[in-house]
N, C-alpha and C positions, 0 to 999 in steps of 0.2 A: 256406224263405228265410233267411238267415243276416242277422240286423239288424247296422247297426254300434254304437259304444260308446254313442255320443251318444243313441242309438235308444232302445238298452237301457235306458239311463241313465233314460230318459224313462218308461219300465214300471217299472223301481225303487222312481220315485219315487213313482207311484201307491198301489202297495201298502204304500208308510211302509218299504223297505229304503233308510237313508240313502247321501246321495249329495255330496259336493264343490260349493260352489256353481262352475259352471260356462258357458259361453256358446261355442256353433257360428260360428265365423268360412268361412265361403267367403269372405272378399275383404280384402287384406292392409289397407285404409281402416276397415274394423271394430276393428281394433288401437288403434286411437286415442279408440276410445269403449268400451271393457272396463268390465262393471258390475264386476267382480272385482278384487282390486286384486294390486296386485305383490308381491312376484315368483308369476308359477304357469307351468307347465308346459302346455309346445302338443303336441300327440300325432292323429298321422295317424292319420284316419279313412278305412283301410282294409278289409278285410273278409280279409284275410291275418295269422299269427300272429309274431312275433317283430321288432314295430316297432320295439322298444328298439334291440336287438343292429343295425340295418341303418340306423338312423339317422333314426327319425320321432316320437320323445320329446324333447324339447329343453327344459330347465330354462330359464327366462329372468330377467330383473332392472327389465326397464323395458322402454315402448314401442320405442327403438330397435332394444336388439337381439330383442325379438319379432317385430317385421317382418321385418328382414335371418334368424331362424330359419324363420319363418315361410314365408319367399319359400324358403327352402330344403327345406325338407315338401313346402310344393305341388310341386317340379321333382323330389319324390324317387321311384320306381317304385318299390313294394315285392312283390316276386312278377307284376310286370307289374300293376301297377293304381297310376296316379297317384290321390290324395284329389282330392276335390270340395268336404270340409270336411275345418278342424282346430278339435279340443275346445282354449279353454282355459279350466282350470280351476285351481282354488287348488291351492299345497303343502299336505302334509298329514307330519306325526313321526307315520310309524308306528314303533310299538318291536317286531310281532309281526305273520306276513302268513299269512293261511292260504287255501284253495283250499278252494270250496264249489260243489260242481255236483249237480243234478237231471237225466237222462236217461233218457229212455225205450229200456228194451231189447228190442228185437224178437225177441229168441229167447227172453227169460223173457216175454216180452209181458207187462210191468211197469215202472213206474217205480224208479231207481234211485238210491238218496243217495250221493254222494261225497265226501269230505272229506280232505285233508290239512293236518299241523302246519306244512308246511313249500309254503306257497305263496310262489309270484314266477315267476322266467322260468327258474329252474336246473330244469327241466324231469326230470333225471333224481333227481334228491333227491327234487321233488313224490310222484313216481310211488310211491319205496320208502316212500314212508309214508303214502300212498293209504290209506282203507278205503271199505270197502262197505257198504248197510243194502240190503236187497233189499224191495221193500214189496207182496208178493203173497199177503200180504192187509188190501191201501188204508192210508190212513196216517192218525196219530193220533201229536199231541205225543209220545211216547212214542218214535216211532222216530229223532224229530230230536234229543229228548234220548239216545236210544243213538248215536248218528254221532260226536255231542259228547265222550261220556264214549269211543270207542272211539281217539280222534281223541285222544287223555289229557289233554285240557282238564280244568280243577278250578274251583270256586270261580264265580263270579260269569259268569266265561267258560263255564260250561256251559247258563245262564238265557241271556247275550247272543248266542252263539253257534247254539242252538236258535231264538229268535227269529227269527231270518235265515233258516231255515232253512224253515220253516215260512210266512210270507212268499215265501220263494220257489217253495214246491210251490203255494201259493197261486196266485201265478201263473202258473205252470206248467199246473195246470188251467183256470184261466178264458182263458186266450189259445191252448190246445192246442200246445201247445210239444215240440218233441221236446227241446229242449235250453234250462237258463237256467243258466247257470255267471257265481261270482264270483274272481276269481284277479286282484292277490290280494282280499282281505278284509284289512282290515288292522287292526290294534286301538291305540291308542295309550295313552301311562303311566297315561291316568287309568282305561282302559279301558274306553275309549268306542271303537264297532265305525264302519266306513266301507268302503264298497264303493268300491275303489280305479277300477276293469277291470270289465266284464261283458259276455256275449258270451249274445248267444237266438237259435237256431235255428228260426223257427215250421214247424209243419207245414204244409206248401202246399193239401193236401187240404179244409183248415179254415180257409184264407182267407175263403172265401164267409162264414164266420160271423163274422167280425172285420172289417167293414171298417174301424173304425179301424189296422187291424198293416197292412193294403193302401196305406195313407195314406204309411205309411212306406216303402214300396220305391222304389228309386232307378231310374235306366238303367241303371247299371252292376252292381246287387242281379241277385239268383239269379229274381227273380220275370220271367217272359216275359208278354208283353203280346198280345193282340188286335192291337192298335194296326196291323195289317200293310196295309190300305191307307193307311198315310198317309204322306204328305211332310213333308218342312218346306221351305217358298216362297221360301228363297232366306236368307241374312243380312239383319240390320236393324240401322241404326245403333243406339248405344246411346242408353238411356231412350224407346224403343221396345220392346213385346213383341213376343214373336216369334209370327211366325203359324202354324200347321201345317193341310194338309187336306186331304183325299179326294184323286185323284184322279180319280176318275170323275166325282166333283163332285155325289152323292148326298147324300140325308141331310137331316136339318128341323133337327137342333139344334147350338146353339154352344155353346161351354165356354172361361167365364175362369178359369184358374188360376194361383196366383203361383209354381207347382215343374213339372218335366218330369216328378217321381214321382206329383205328387198329380194331372195330366194325364192321362198314360197309365193311370193307378188308375178315375181319372171318366171315361175314355173306354172303359174293360172292363166300368165298374159297367152305363153305361149298352146296353152291347152284348149286356150279360143279361139285362137288361129289355126285349129286344128293341126298342130302342129305333135313330135313325140318326143318329150327332155323323156333322154335317159337317166342322165346322173348331172347329180355338180358338188361343184366345191364351194364350203363357205369359208371363207377367209376370215378369224379370230382379228379384230384389233387392236387388240390390250397389250401386244409389245411393243416394241418400236417399232419406229421406219425401218427398220433393217429387216425386222419382223415379217411384215407385211409383207415388202419385197422378195424375200425369200417365200415367205409364201406362196405365192401370185408363180412363182418361178417352179414350185413344184407343181402345184394344180395343174400352169402349162403342160410340163412334164408328162405328168398323169395321166392328164383329159387327151394331150396329142395323141398320146401311142395305142388308142382305144379304136379297135380297127370298124369300133360298128354306128363311130359317131361321124354325120358328116357337115354337122357346121356346127362353134363351138360359141355360144354367145355369151360373151365377158364384159357384165354390168356393174361399174364399179360409182357406187355412191356417196362421194366427199365435196370436201376442198380442192381448193387448187392446186396445192403441193400436192395433196393425195393422187388426184388426176397426170400430173404429170408424173410420178413415180412410176405409178402402173402403163402409163403409154411406152416408159424408158424400157421401162422390165417385159412389156411385149416387142419395144422396135429390138431392143439387145436380143429375145430369144430370136427372132424370128429373120435378126443378120444374115447366119451361115446360108440363106437359103436365098437371098439378094443377087447371087453369083451362078446361082444353078441356071440352065438354059429349065424353061418353064414354058409351053406352050400353051398348060391351060388357064382356067378363070380359075383356078385352086392352086394351094397351095403345098408340095410336098410333103409326105410323112417324118417327122424322126426318127432317125436309124433304129435299131429295135422294136419298133411297133410291132407286139403281140399278136398273132393272125391264128386265129383258131383251126383247128384242124377238123372237119368234117367229117363224120362215120364212112367209111368204104369211098372216102374221095381222097386225093394227094392235098397238103397242106398248098394254099395258091399261092403264088410265086410275086403275084403283085398286090400291093397295098393299095386300098381308094385314096388319094390326094382328100384334102380338107379345107372350110374357108373359116375366115374368123372376121366375127360380126362386134364392132365394138363400142359400147357406148360409155363414156367419159365427160363429166360438165367442166365448164373452168380451165383454168393451167391457159400456160402458152406452148399448148402440142402442135403447133406448126412444123418446128423446126426437126421435132422428135418423130415426126409422122414424114417428112421428108429423107426422112434415111431411108424408109423402104418400104415408098412410095411405088417404084415398081410391080411391088406384091400386092391379089389382089385381097386386101383387107379394107374394109367398110366401117370407115369411124365415125360414127355420130351421137349426138350430144340427147336429143328424142326420145324417150325408149319405148313411144307408140316402133316411132319408123323402125328400132333397133328390133322389137320384138317382129312386126311383118316381116323387114326383110333376112331375118331369121327363117318365121316359118317359110314363105319362099322359096328361100333354097334348099333348106331341106323338101321340102317337097320336090327340086328340080332331078333328073336323071344326072347322076355319079358321071 
């Protein structure tokens, strides 16, 4: 599975590889609220190379220029792939550019360090200055310094580049990667290093051990989903969540997520846990925060009125403010149940739940209660959770734990 640049840089940040202030852009309106000052560079987020020469990288000085450039980039296919996201990133004054990479050599059956003192888009020059260090006896900082020396570096640069290689190897091992690459790794006049671009390839057979990487999978990426029985149930107007469901009408688990990639991943993980998802709501985050809250409220209202669902897993991936907003919407929705007498370890259904009439049988008079598993990351959620603490709601941060809890609850007797 190949990651996009902005996803690779998220992993770089986790291990301490320096990256520039940046902001993924999925909608032109987001350019009016950039968190980074102009001038900025806009980069098409596609898996193909050669973005610069194809016109997928543009420098802009203000919002008007940024909107025009972003519109052009969104409309520009690079080797047949249109970007769903553009990365807005701060400018950087680079004095030198290097190439660094660690890849798994399947012929040698060991990792290999690669480095070139002439990084950038000129591939022929880059390759003519390429140096290699084979890690056939394990890794130590000595090999990182050896690569830097072979690249012809001197003084402080040897230490700076070696430190980056060590962090790249840490990421390579921890995430079971086939490839981690930085091109270019820029050096400023003051000797500071900065990863201006990044590429990561994850070993597909190791994805089950890294659920955080599965969350980065996109519908157009290399990851193949097991979501074969799922079909989209029509287009919905703006500010309403999109609905997907099984054509067979089977399953007892509902999913609410805030991206297609996260939805596919969550569905796959539940299937791997022998659970049976029935449907999912995908919240579009292209509008305002009010739109996000409204969509989540609509998704809850519709999802919890489906009588076949025993468990609903809400998996929202975002920043702290997104998590707090989602938690508040959920708490507000469940607040009417707080004062109800409930001796079960489940929540009562909202009024108006549709109960299907079975042929030859009367309509059931009792609707089965439901359970909520909520996975949110970051934010100050304790005060919000306290308002519904008496209710059997499971708040979790770890995706694996949330999926396992959902599967366990869905397999238990109502």
